[in-house]
N, C-alpha and C positions, 0 to 999 in steps of 0.2 A: 511938473511929474506928473506922469497919466494916474486917473485913480483906477483903483483895481474892483471888479465889481463882482459879489457874492451872489452867486444864487441858489435857489433851491429848486429840486426836483423829485420826482418819485424815484424810489429804487430801484434799480434795472439789476438783474443777473450780475451784470460782469461789477458793479462794485462792491458785491459782497465779499468776494477777498481782498480786497481793498481794506473795507469797514473789518473785516477780523484782525487783520494785521494791526492796525490801531489797535484794538482790542488788547491784544496778548505785550505791548507793549509795558514793559513792570514799571517805568517809572508813573504811565499814564495811570495805569491799573492799582499802582497807589494813591495816586493824587486825588481820583475818581470815588478811593476808597471802594472798587469794586472788581469784585476776582475776574481775573480774567476768563473767557468759557474755552472751551474747545470745540477743536472743527466742527463737527457735527453738532452739539451743542449750540454753535452761534448762529449755525444755518437754520436749526430746528426753531432755537428762537426768532429770529428774521422772518421763518417763513412766516410764523403765526402770528408777529406782529404786524406783518402788512397784510395779511388775510383777515385782517378785523376791521371792517369799515368804520371802527366808533375810534381805531389808531390812526394819529396822524405820523407818518415817517416820511422825510425826506432828506436825500444825499445833499450833501454843500458841497457845492464848486465851483472856483475859482480860476480863470481860462482855463477854463477844460478839463482842469484836473482837480480830480475826488480829494477833498480835504478833511472830509466829516460827515458825520449826520446828525441830524435833530429829530426831535420828536415829543407829543404831545398823547397823553392816553390819558385814561381814567381809572383810579384804583383807593380803593374803599371810599367809594362817593366823591373822591375829589380828581380835577381835572389835574395834571402835572404835569411838567416841564423837562426836557434833557437833554443833551446835545454832548457828543465826543469828537474834537479834534485831532486830529493824527499830531503827535508830539512835535514831529518837525516843521507844522504851520502855526504853534503856539506863538502868539503874541504878536500878531499880524491884526487882530480887529476883527476875523473871519467869526467867531462867536458871538461877538457881540451883533454884526451883520446880521448872522443869521439866524440869529436871537429877533431882534427886530420884523423881520420878513415871517417868520414865521408867527409872530403875533396879529400882523396883518390879515392872516389865514385865518389862525382858531382866535375867533374871538370871543371865545369861553372866561369869561370871569365869576370867580377867582380863579386864579391859574397859580401853581404853587411850585415851586423848586426846591428840592432838598439837594444840601450842599454840605460834604465835609468841611468841617470847621477848618483845616488846613486847605484848603482850596482856596486861596485868597484870589488868585484868579478866574475861577470862576463865579466866586461871589460878586467882586466886579461886573461882569458880564450883565448878569442879573438887576443889581442896583442900576448900572446906566441905560438899561431900559423900564425902567418904572418900580422893579419890583421892592419891597421893603420888607426888612426883616419881622419876623411874625414871634418865631420863637425857637428856642434849639431843644432837641431830644438829646438823650442818648441812647445808643444803640452797639455795634460796634467800633466806631468814634462817635465825637459825637457830630452833630448833625445840626446845620444851621438851615431853618423853614423858612424860607422867601415866600410872600404874595403879592399878586399883581389884582389888586381890583379891580382897576378902571381903564 
């Protein structure tokens, strides 16, 4: 059986419509506990994130197809990581492979991941990459806060 290679590359303009479509899926939005943005807001946010050199944003590509995005940024003095995989690509290990690739690019530690309590798949992704549960915080939903220290 042939092994699939997950690659990270710089986001290009042609990725934006695909990434926009991924985040409009109601099930994916509910799983992430993050509201979908309308197209203009999504494009503006994407452009802002890409313009800031302190942010690291990458497109996740498998066999030439865009399957999601991943990035790291600093918020409130902490370096955070997040990713979004298109629903049709869930369950293939792409998020785990992408996170491991990102960890090789961004060596900042500690690195934090905020994950909705009901998003078990995403919790497993960070756990497989060495993150450990640090605490829980109640916001709109209960968030599990994971940290990677080494």
